[in-house]
N, C-alpha and C positions, 0 to 999 in steps of 0.2 A: 616042144609041142607046137604044132602048126595051127593055123586058124580053123581049119576044118575039125580038128580034134577038140579044140576049145568049144566050137559051135555045137558039136555033137554032145559034149558033156552038158552044156547049158540047156540043150533041148531035151536030152534023155535022162538027166538026173535032176528031178524037180527040186530036191533039197538044196542044190547049189544056188538057185535063184532065191530061195527062201532065206538062206544064210546071208546072201548079199543084201536083200531088203532089210533084214534084221540088223545087220551092221550099219546100214544107212540110218535107220531110225534111231538106234542107240547113239550114233554119232551126233545127230541133231539134238536129242534129249539131253546129252551131256555137255552141250556147248552153252556158254553163258548167253543170256538173252541179248546182251550188247553185241555179240558176234553175229547173231542171227538177224538182228534188225538194225539197219543203218538209217538213222533219222533223216539225214540229208537226202539220201537216195530215195527213200519212201516218200518224203515230203515233195520232192521234185516230181516223182512219178504221179502222185495224186494231183498236184497242181497242173501238170502237163495234161493229164487225162481230163480234168475239168475244162481246161481251155480248149482242148481238141474237140470235146463234145459241144462246147458253146459255139465253136466256129462251124460245126457241121450243119449244113442246110437241111439234113435229113433227121437231125436229132429229135426235133419236136414230133415228127411223124412216127419215129421209132418208139418214143415213149408212149405216144397215144395208142399205138398198136399193141404194145405189151400190156398196158393197163387195161385196154378193152378186152384182150384175150383172158386176162386174169379175172376180170369182173364178170365176163360172160359165163364163166364156170360157176360163179356164185348165183347167177340168175337161174340156174337149173336146180338149185337147192331149195327145198320146201320144208314146211313144218315150223315148229317153234325153235328159237335159238337154243333154248335149254336142252332140247332133245339131242343136240349135237355136242353138248359139253358133258364130259364124264361126271357121273354122279359123285364120285370120290373127290372131285375138285371143288365141289360146292362148299364143303365144311371148311377147308383151309382158306378159301376166299372170304367166307363170312367172318372167320376169325381175324384175318388180316384187316378187313374193312371195319370190323367192330372194335379195334383197339382204340382207346381214348386218344384223341388228338385235339390239342388246343392251338389253333393258328395264332401267329403273332398279330397283334392288333393293327399295326401299321401296314403289314402285308395285306390283311383283309381290306383295309381302307384303299390301298393302292389297287386292289383287284375290283372293288365294288363301287368306289366313289368316282364316277365318271359322268360327264354330261348326258350320255345316253341312259345311264341308270336313273339319273334324276328326272329325265324326261318321262320315263316309264312310270316312276313313282308319282310324279306330278299328275299324269293322266289318270292313274288309278285313284288317287286321293280326290281329285276334283270330281270325277264321275261318281264316286261313292257318296261324297258329301251332297252333291246335287240330287242324287237319287234318294238320299235320306230325307232331304227337304221335301221332295215330291210325296214321299210316303207319309210324312207327318201331315202334309196338307190334306191327303186323302182320308186321314183319320178324323178330321174335324167333321162332325155330323151335319147333315143337311138340316135347315130350319124346320122343315116339315116333319122331321122324324121325332122332334120333341113335342109332346102334346101340350096344348094350351097356349096362351099368349103371354105367359109370365116372363119374368126377368131372365130365367135360364134359357128360354126359347129365343128371346131377343139377342142375348149374348152369343148364343150359338150361331145365329144368323149373321151377326156382325163378324164373328171369327171366321166363318166360312167365306164371307164376302172378302175379307182381308186376304185370306189364304188364296182364294181364287185370283184376286188381283195380283198377288205375288206370282202366282203360277202363270198368269197371262201377260200382264203389263210390266211387271217389275222383274220378271225372271232374267231378262237380258241385263238388267242392272245388278242383279244378284250374282251372276256368273263372274264378273270382274272382281267382286268382293271375295268370292270363294277362291278365285285364282290368287288374289293377293294374300289371303290367309294361308293357302297351301304353300306359296312361295316362302312365307315367313317360317312355316314349320318344316319345310323340306329338309333343311340342314339338320334339324333335330331328328327327323325320321331316319336320315342316313346314319347319323351318329348312333341311334338306337340299334339299327341293323348291324353296324360294325361291332358295337359293344356286345350284342347278343351272340353273333357268330364267333367272336374271339373269347367269349366268356368260358371259364372253366365249368360253370354249371350247365352250359349248353353242350359240352363234349359228349355226354351219353346220347342226347337227342341227335346230334350230328352223326354219331356212329350208327344209330338206328336208321337215319336217313340214307346213309351210304349203302347199308344192307338192303333197304327197301328199293333203292335205285337198281341194285344188282338183280333183285328178284323181278322187278318190273321189266328190266332189259331182257332177261332170259325168257320171259313169257311172251315176248313180242314175236309175231309171225315173221319168219325170214322174208316173206314176200313184202312186208311193210318196210323192212330195212333195205331191201333191194330197191324199192321205189324211191327211198331217200337217196340212195347212191346215184340214181339217174338224174337227180337234181344238180349233180356236179359231173357233167359229161367228161368222158375221158379226154376229149379234145381240149377242154378248158384246163383240166389237170395238166396235160402235156404243155400247154402254153404257159401256165404258171411255173411249172418245173423248169422249162427252158429259160424263162425270164430270171428266175432265181439263179440258175447256173450261169447265165451271162453276167449277172451282177457279181457273183463270186469270181468269175474269170477276170473281171475288170479290177478286182482288188489286188493292187500291186504287191502287197505284203502277204498274199495267200500262202506261198511256199514257206516264208519265214515264220508265220504264225503256226502252221502245221508242224514245221520242224521244231519249234520251241515246245509245243505240246508233247510231241513224241520224245524230244530230248529229256523233258521232265520225267516222263515215264521210265525212260532208259536209266536215268540217274537213280531212280528209286528202285528199280528191279533189275537193272542190267547186270549186276554182279551174280545174280542167281542163274543156275542152269535152268533150262526149260523144264527138266524133270522136277527140280525142287520148287519151281514156280507153280507147277500143277499139283504138287504133293498136298494131299488132304481133300482135293476136289473130287477124286474118284474118276477123273476124266481119262487118265492114261490107261487104267485098267479097262474102262468101258470102250474107249476109242481105238486103242492100239491093235487089238486082234482083227477087227474088221478092216481097219486101214491097212494093216500089213497084208492081209489076204487080198485086198483090192490091188495093192501095188504089185504083189506077186503075180496076180492074174494079168495085169497090164504088161509086166516084164516078160512073161511067157509069150504073150502075143507079139511083143516087140522082137524077141530073139527068133521067133518063128518066121518073121518077115525075111524075104530074100534080100531086101535092101540092107537089113542088119548084117546078114552074112557077107554081103559085098563090102560093107564098111569094115567089118572085122578082118577080112582077108587083106584089104588095103592097109589096115593098121599094122598087120603082122608081116607085111612084106619087108624084105631087107632093104 
């Protein structure tokens, strides 16, 4: 059989290419994962790719353009976010978020107890204590409001005078005392917050809070979320991404670390075939038919090319 006969059968008998693609997919699925994935090769390819992008003077511009293109499509979307989410998804999300969860106490402290957190708490406590003092001062009645010139009226006048003095002359002296008091109780306030969040009794309220956040997020107008995204311009994102990539590229052990991670996965799953690895996921049944059809379509287009015919004739020459 010569090249033209083979070419004719490949082009005129569609099932031949279908059989070839099916053989190829079965071959891949029956191979051990360790034969399909070479940790050393893949780690080197990843690290080489990272370093090549980091060296490219066009990388930052390339990222910025891609991000801006993607986000510009979002800019054209309107309505509430919840209108874009399938209704059937809400129930499972609520169930997942509503599951009781009690975080580790030390983890909560590590996440919450920072100088910035204490600064916010300090400002809130100081402002509220001072405001409380002002309101208490305003509650002391004016002398003229109590009839007569008796003891009660005179005491009210004295109290009001003292309160006014505190409000005007001594308020600046009071603020440092409030600050000192707040500094003394700040650690206690942080401890209470940590204890509360990590408490088993708080788990139901924490779950309710997560669901409330979901509902609030879904009711937000997409225009508002889009406005938030403009606060982080694509150019800034690209600059940050490029800086992170350059930092990774400068990491001498990048390839070794990636290879070690991949090697661990291969040691765990490498003895399995790709088919057995996917077993139970339903992915082979879902993905194989469309993937096989797509490959057959591409194969038919390939063999229809004149260049393929020339290659096959050259291959079959004596």
